[in-house]
GULOSE-950422 format. One record per residue: x, y negated, z negated of N, C-alpha, C in turn; residue in three letters. Coordinates in pm, whole numbers, plus 50000, padded with zeros to 5 digits. Atoms other than C-alpha are relative to their C-alpha. Example, Ala and Ser with C-alpha at 12.3 -4.5 7.8 and 13.67 -1.06 7.14 Angstrom:
# residues 2
500895011950000512305045049220500904988050000ALA/499185011950006513675010649286499234989149927SER/
This chain:
# residues 64
500544988450067497044831750138501155008649949MET/498974991750060499044855049914500235012750082ALA/499654987649931500794885750047500395010549896ARG/499684988950088501274919949889501065008750065LEU/498994990749954504364941749922499675013649938ARG/500414986950046503354978449897501125009950032VAL/498924990349984505975005849844499475013949965THR/500394986250027505325043349868501045006149906LEU/499064994950099506885058349553499785014749967VAL/500274985950027505295092949541499405006350124LYS/500474993049881504595118549811498515002949991SER/501434997149994501035124949924499735015050013ALA/500184985449991501625162649944499195004749881ILE/500844994750106498935180249746498824991249965GLY/501135008950025496505151149751498995001150113TYR/501124998849905493215147949936500334993350134ALA/499765005049864493165141450311499634985350014ALA/500385014149988491365108150268501074990849940ASP/498925008050056494215095550050501194999450096GLN/498934999949900496755106050313499674990650115LYS/500425009149892494755087550579500084985449955ARG/499895013650052494645056650356501444995350003THR/498595003649994498445056950327500434996950143LEU/499655002349860498775059550705499414986850048ILE/500635012649957496325030750755500694987949936SER/499215010750061498435010050514501344998550070LEU/498735000549929501425017850736501135007049927GLY/498994993150080503215039950484500125014550045LEU/499784986549952504765071950617501135007249928ARG/498844993850065508035077950426500154994649858ARG/499735004550136508985076250059500964988250003LEU/499165011750008510505042849972499694989450104GLY/500355009649895508995025750277499174988749941GLN/500745011750045507714990450216499284993550117GLN/500755007749901505034971650407499434987749930VAL/500575012350053503604936850362498654997750066THR/501365002549950499894928850396499454987449936HIS/500745011250058497654898950341499175005249883GLU/500814996350116495884899750005498554996750029ASP/501435001749979492204905050077499275011949939ASN/500744989250066489424927149936500175013750068PRO/499834987249931489884954050204501335006549962ALA/498694994850038493594957850127500005004449854MET/500074996450142492924957749752499265013249981ARG/500754987550011490374985649800500835012050042GLY/499154988949955492805007349998501115002849899MET/498934998350099495565001249744499465006749873ILE/500614994050119493215010249458499795015050019THR/500244985849972492425043549626501275008349983LYS/498754992550009496105053549628500954993949896VAL/499185007350098497325033749324500985009149927ARG/499114990750068498935065149176501205003950088HIS/498934996549908501205068449484500864988150042LEU/499335011949951502285032549545500364990449886VAL/499665011250088503895002649374499664987450077LYS/500455012249935502454968249451500634987949932VAL/499445012550051504204934749414499394988750080GLU/500525011849930502774900749495501194991350040GLU/498935008649951505084879849711499684985649963GLU/500185013850045505534845149569500824990950089ILE/499265009949923506504814749769500055002750149GLY/500024997849856505534826550116499584987150067THR/500345012149925505354798850372499255003950126THR/500784997549877502794797850647499624986950062GLU/
């Protein structure tokens, strides 16, 4: 299954509390921090909610 690398590129200050909670549930707490998640509909939904704050890259060639 594909993996997604999500990077926090903009601060959540001034945004709604539910968006801040979404970032925390993605594992993002500091600017520039990167996390890797499995690509599934739940992750895509969370990323869509905060798409203006994050950068998403698909990891190619992962071995499992």
